[in-house]
C-alpha positions in Angstrom: 167.1 110.1 1.6 164.9 110.9 -1.4 167.5 113.2 -2.8 170.3 110.8 -2.1 168.3 108.2 -4.1 167.9 110.5 -7.0 171.5 111.4 -7.2 172.4 107.6 -7.1 170.0 107.1 -10.0 171.2 110.0 -12.0 174.8 108.5 -11.5 173.8 105.3 -12.8 172.0 106.5 -15.8 175.1 108.4 -16.7 177.5 105.5 -16.3 175.3 103.4 -18.7 176.8 105.5 -21.5 179.9 106.9 -20.5 181.0 108.1 -23.8 178.0 110.2 -24.4 178.4 111.5 -20.9 182.2 112.4 -21.8 181.0 114.1 -25.1 178.3 116.0 -23.2 180.9 117.2 -20.6 183.4 118.2 -23.5 181.7 121.5 -24.2 182.0 122.7 -20.7 185.4 121.3 -20.1 186.6 123.4 -23.0 184.6 126.3 -21.8 185.9 126.3 -18.4 189.4 125.6 -19.2 189.4 128.5 -21.7 188.1 130.7 -18.9 190.7 129.6 -16.3 193.6 130.0 -18.5 192.6 133.1 -20.2 191.8 134.7 -16.5 195.1 133.6 -15.2 197.1 134.9 -18.3 195.2 138.0 -18.4 195.6 138.6 -14.7 199.3 138.1 -15.0 199.3 140.4 -17.9 197.2 143.0 -16.1 199.4 142.7 -13.2 202.6 143.2 -15.3 200.9 146.3 -17.0 200.2 147.8 -13.7 203.8 147.2 -12.4 205.1 148.9 -15.6 202.6 151.8 -15.3 203.4 152.1 -11.5 207.1 152.3 -12.2 206.1 155.5 -14.5 204.3 157.0 -11.6 200.9 156.1 -11.5 201.0 156.2 -7.6 203.5 159.0 -7.4 202.8 162.3 -5.8 205.0 165.6 -6.0 204.7 168.1 -3.2 206.1 171.5 -4.4 206.4 175.0 -2.7 203.5 177.2 -3.2 203.5 180.7 -4.9 205.1 183.7 -3.1 203.3 187.0 -3.3 205.0 190.3 -3.3 202.8 193.5 -3.7 199.8 191.5 -4.6 202.0 189.9 -7.3 202.3 186.0 -7.5 205.9 185.1 -8.2 204.7 181.7 -9.5 204.8 178.2 -8.4 207.9 177.1 -6.5 208.8 180.5 -5.5 207.9 180.1 -1.6 210.7 178.6 0.2 208.9 176.3 2.4 209.9 172.5 2.3 212.7 171.1 4.0 214.1 167.5 4.4 212.8 167.2 7.8 209.2 167.6 6.1 210.1 164.6 4.0 211.0 162.5 7.2 207.7 163.7 9.0 205.6 162.5 6.0 207.2 159.0 6.0 206.9 158.7 9.7 203.3 160.2 10.1 201.5 159.5 6.9 200.3 155.7 6.8 199.3 155.7 3.3 202.6 156.8 2.1 205.1 154.1 1.4 208.1 156.0 0.7 209.4 159.5 0.2 212.5 161.5 -1.1 213.6 165.1 -1.4 214.8 166.8 -4.9 217.1 169.6 -5.3 217.4 170.3 -9.1 220.3 171.8 -10.8 221.2 172.7 -14.6 224.6 172.6 -15.8 226.9 171.0 -18.8 228.5 167.7 -17.8 232.2 167.0 -18.9 234.1 163.8 -19.1 237.5 164.3 -20.8 237.2 166.2 -24.0 233.4 165.4 -24.1 230.7 167.5 -22.8 226.9 167.0 -22.7 223.9 169.0 -21.3 221.6 166.5 -19.6 217.7 167.0 -19.2 217.7 166.5 -15.4 220.3 166.7 -12.5 218.7 165.9 -9.4 220.0 166.1 -5.8 218.2 163.2 -3.9 218.5 160.4 -1.5 218.6 156.6 -1.8 215.0 156.4 -1.3 214.4 158.1 -4.5 215.3 154.7 -6.4 212.4 152.9 -4.2 209.8 155.7 -5.1 210.4 155.3 -8.7 210.9 151.6 -8.6 214.6 151.8 -9.9 216.4 149.6 -7.6 217.8 147.2 -10.1 220.8 149.1 -11.4 222.7 148.0 -14.7 226.0 148.8 -13.3 227.6 149.5 -9.9 226.1 150.7 -6.8 224.1 153.4 -5.4 225.1 156.0 -3.0 224.2 155.6 0.8 222.6 158.0 3.6 226.2 158.6 4.9 227.0 160.1 1.4 224.1 162.4 1.8 225.1 163.5 5.4 228.6 164.2 4.5 227.8 165.6 0.9 230.0 163.2 -0.9 230.8 163.9 -4.5 229.4 160.8 -6.1 226.6 160.1 -8.6 224.5 157.9 -10.6 224.2 158.4 -14.1 221.1 157.4 -17.0 221.7 155.3 -19.9 221.8 158.4 -22.0 224.4 160.0 -20.2 226.6 157.0 -20.5 225.8 156.7 -24.2 226.7 160.4 -24.9 229.8 160.7 -22.7 231.4 157.2 -22.3 230.5 155.8 -25.7 230.8 152.1 -24.9 233.2 152.5 -21.9 232.2 151.4 -18.4 231.7 154.6 -16.3 231.8 153.1 -13.1 234.8 154.4 -11.1 235.2 157.4 -13.7 235.1 161.1 -12.9 232.7 163.7 -14.5 232.7 167.6 -13.8 229.6 169.4 -13.2 230.3 173.2 -12.8 233.9 172.4 -11.9 233.1 170.1 -9.2 234.2 166.5 -9.8 231.9 163.8 -9.3 232.7 160.1 -9.1 230.2 157.7 -11.0 229.3 154.9 -8.8 226.5 153.4 -10.6 224.5 153.2 -13.8 220.8 153.2 -13.9 218.8 150.7 -15.6 216.9 151.8 -18.8 213.3 153.0 -18.5 212.8 154.8 -21.7 210.3 157.7 -22.4 207.7 158.7 -20.1 204.0 159.2 -21.4 205.0 162.7 -22.2 207.7 161.7 -24.4 210.5 162.8 -22.1 213.7 160.7 -21.9 213.6 159.2 -18.2 217.4 157.9 -18.9 218.6 161.4 -19.5 219.3 161.9 -15.7 222.0 162.4 -13.0 221.4 161.5 -9.5 223.6 162.7 -6.7 223.1 163.5 -2.9 221.0 166.3 -2.3 223.2 168.0 0.0 226.0 168.0 -2.5 223.8 169.5 -5.3 222.6 171.9 -2.8 225.7 173.3 -1.3 228.1 172.7 -4.2 226.1 173.0 -7.3 223.1 175.2 -6.6 224.5 176.9 -3.5 221.6 179.2 -3.3 221.1 179.0 0.6 224.8 179.3 1.4 225.5 182.0 -1.3 222.6 184.2 -0.1 223.5 183.6 3.6 227.3 184.7 3.1 226.3 187.6 0.8 223.9 188.7 3.4 226.4 188.2 6.4 229.1 190.0 4.3 227.0 193.0 3.5 225.9 193.2 7.1 229.5 192.9 8.4 230.5 195.6 5.8 227.7 198.0 7.0 228.6 197.5 10.5 232.3 198.2 9.9 231.3 201.5 8.4 229.5 202.3 11.4 232.2 201.5 13.7 234.6 203.5 11.7 232.4 206.6 11.7 232.7 206.4 15.7 236.2 205.6 16.0 239.4 205.8 13.8 241.0 202.9 15.5 240.6 200.9 12.1 241.8 202.5 8.8 238.8 202.4 6.4 240.9 201.6 3.5 243.8 199.4 2.5 243.3 196.7 5.3 241.0 193.9 5.1 240.7 192.2 8.7 238.7 189.3 7.6 239.2 188.5 3.8 236.4 186.9 1.9 236.7 183.3 1.0 237.3 182.6 -2.6 234.9 180.5 -4.8 237.0 177.5 -4.4 237.3 177.7 -0.7 233.7 177.9 -0.3 232.9 175.0 -2.7 235.5 172.9 -0.9 234.3 173.9 2.6 230.5 174.5 2.6 228.9 175.6 5.7 225.4 174.3 5.7 222.6 176.5 7.0 220.1 175.4 9.6 217.1 176.0 7.3 218.1 174.0 4.0 215.1 174.1 1.6 214.6 171.5 -1.0 212.8 171.9 -4.4 210.5 169.0 -4.3 209.5 166.0 -2.4 208.5 163.0 -4.3 206.3 160.2 -2.7 204.8 157.0 -3.4 201.5 156.0 -2.1 201.0 152.5 -0.9 198.6 152.0 -3.9 196.6 153.9 -6.6 193.6 153.6 -4.4 195.1 155.3 -1.6 196.4 158.4 -3.5 193.4 160.7 -2.2 193.7 159.7 1.4 197.7 160.2 1.2 197.2 163.6 -0.2 194.8 164.5 2.8 197.3 163.3 5.4 200.3 165.2 3.7 198.1 168.2 3.5 197.0 168.1 7.3 200.6 167.4 8.2 202.4 170.2 6.3 199.9 172.8 7.5 200.6 171.7 11.1 204.4 171.8 10.6 204.3 175.2 8.7 202.0 176.6 11.5 199.4 177.9 9.0 196.2 179.1 10.4 192.9 177.9 9.5 192.2 180.6 6.9 195.7 180.6 5.6 196.3 179.3 2.1 198.5 176.4 1.6 202.2 177.1 1.1 202.7 174.1 -0.8 201.1 172.3 -3.7 200.7 168.6 -4.3 200.4 167.2 -7.7 199.1 163.7 -8.6 199.5 161.5 -11.7 195.7 161.7 -12.5 196.4 160.7 -16.2 198.3 157.6 -15.4 195.8 156.5 -13.0 193.1 156.9 -15.4 195.1 154.8 -18.1 195.7 152.2 -15.6 191.9 152.0 -14.6 190.8 151.9 -18.2 193.1 149.5 -19.2 192.1 147.2 -16.3 188.3 147.6 -17.1 188.9 146.9 -20.8 190.8 143.6 -20.0 188.1 142.4 -17.5 185.2 143.1 -20.0 187.1 141.2 -22.6 187.6 138.0 -20.6 184.0 138.4 -19.2 182.7 138.4 -22.9 185.0 135.5 -23.8 183.9 133.5 -20.8 180.2 134.1 -21.3 180.4 132.7 -25.1 182.5 129.7 -24.1 179.9 128.6 -21.4 177.0 129.3 -23.7 178.3 127.0 -26.2 179.0 124.5 -23.5 175.5 124.8 -22.2 173.9 124.4 -25.5 175.8 121.3 -26.1 174.5 119.8 -22.8 171.0 120.8 -23.7 171.1 118.9 -26.9 172.6 115.9 -25.4 170.0 115.8 -22.5 167.1 116.3 -25.4 168.6 113.1 -27.0 168.6 111.3 -23.8 165.0 112.1 -22.9 164.2 110.8 -26.3 166.0 107.6 -25.9 164.8 107.0 -22.3 161.1 107.8 -22.9 159.9 104.1 -22.1 161.9 104.4 -18.8 160.3 107.7 -17.9 156.6 106.2 -18.6 157.7 103.0 -16.3 158.8 105.2 -13.7 155.6 107.4 -13.8 153.6 104.4 -14.0 154.9 102.9 -10.6 154.3 106.2 -8.9 157.1 108.7 -9.6 155.7 112.2 -9.7 156.3 115.0 -12.3 158.7 116.6 -9.7 160.7 113.5 -9.5 161.4 113.1 -13.0 162.1 117.0 -13.4 164.6 116.7 -10.3 166.4 113.8 -11.8 167.2 115.1 -15.0 168.4 118.3 -13.3 170.8 116.2 -11.1 172.1 114.7 -14.1 172.9 117.9 -15.9 174.4 119.4 -12.7 176.5 116.4 -12.2 177.8 116.5 -15.6 178.5 120.4 -15.5 180.3 119.9 -12.2 182.4 116.9 -13.5 183.3 118.9 -16.8 184.0 122.1 -14.3 186.6 120.3 -12.3 188.3 118.8 -15.2 188.3 122.3 -17.1 189.8 123.7 -14.0 192.5 121.3 -14.0 193.2 121.6 -17.6 193.2 125.4 -17.6 195.6 125.6 -14.7 197.9 123.2 -16.7 197.6 125.5 -20.0 198.4 128.5 -18.0 201.6 126.7 -16.5 202.6 125.6 -20.0 202.2 129.2 -21.3 204.4 130.6 -18.6 206.9 128.0 -19.0 207.3 128.1 -22.8 206.4 131.5 -23.8 207.5 133.2 -20.6 204.3 135.1 -20.4 203.3 136.4 -16.8 200.5 134.5 -15.3 198.8 134.7 -11.9 196.6 132.2 -10.0 192.9 133.4 -9.9 191.2 131.8 -6.9 188.2 133.8 -7.5 188.0 132.5 -11.4 188.2 128.9 -10.1 185.4 129.5 -7.4 183.2 131.4 -9.8 183.8 128.7 -12.5 182.4 126.0 -10.3 179.5 128.1 -9.4 178.7 128.9 -13.1 179.0 125.3 -14.0 176.3 124.6 -11.8 174.1 127.4 -12.9 174.7 126.3 -16.6 173.6 122.9 -15.6 170.5 123.9 -14.1 169.5 126.4 -16.8 170.4 124.5 -19.8 169.2 121.1 -18.3 165.7 122.6 -17.1 164.1 122.4 -20.5 164.9 118.6 -21.2 164.0 117.9 -17.7 160.7 119.9 -18.1 159.9 118.1 -21.2 160.6 114.6 -19.7 158.5 115.3 -16.7 155.5 116.5 -19.1 155.5 113.1 -20.9 152.3 111.2 -20.7 152.8 107.7 -19.0 150.6 105.7 -21.4 152.2 107.3 -24.4 155.7 106.9 -22.9 155.1 103.1 -22.4 153.8 102.6 -26.0 157.0 104.6 -27.3 159.1 102.4 -29.6 
């Protein structure tokens, strides 16, 4: 009850001079409004930067085949044939920290359209999930290929903006046909522009096609090796038969003529073990990259039947540089906003302290009268502290409303990204109370230390 009486007394004292109370709150109002607006604009900008860097690969992982050794000599990274598309499916299915994954089969070749030709930086055979991993779902034109195209080895492709500029020169490429190693591909879509990555490489200089098509029609490594090995084995077996019997003449007649290159390209025979060059994965967040790498390592070692003392037959690479860039950017923005908030609140607190000192001087006779009728030093101290806290709370609430309005106006007029920060709002209310208590303590303490007789005689 005593505390409630002190609160009512403080409110009555503030209502006696509303103009001075509003001017006292003005510093806190401006400070809190600036903090809320800057926090929401800064958090929106930080989210936009994070989304941009994520699209460049900050939460992306690359799984590559390991190095093969022959006679104690390492053949280099990627020389070991170990990764398959079933590995990619198992990673998505059994690794909870992996959001999405896609296989990659690389190829290098000249691309021809009409009488124009161009040598692209990257020709990737992949599946539709690659666009999700790279945050590339929004196409500039056309549509993407689907899983049915991957299963059937369809001759369709997506091209980047650089390919469109070099080959089509202003024409719409959708529906047109390009040739890669004499294999005709129909362009079904055009990727949106991404620009250069942090290494300076053009991300738009790329062609995407179903990985089965690139593997069996362009690269053709597995099938050609299989066919060559089978042909060599058949020839050797034929020779051995001819040495035992003379039923089949050794020259002049070919029982099973070899397929021509065109026939092999038009009728590819997929083998059971179809290896891929890479598996690209997207972790659920930048913070879950380490746990995703551990889960992938454990799963692939189990699938590849590696013993405990065997080395990994694969490599996992993360984008550490991009992650560090994102973290340093977020830390810099957070420190900047905290520094600005501190300055704004200190200015508002100093204003409250000055006005409260003036209020103590004006109300000296009132303080002396209260102390003369029995008010203790603690009561005077608490009354002035309550007045300061009420001023800061009201100023904080008004500042929150103004800050929210300012961020909405900025978002509508300047089209800048903003994001509501509940933590900033709650922190602002708490900080307003702390500022009121800290900067109101000295005036309250000075009022409580007045001598009642001297205060009553004050003119």
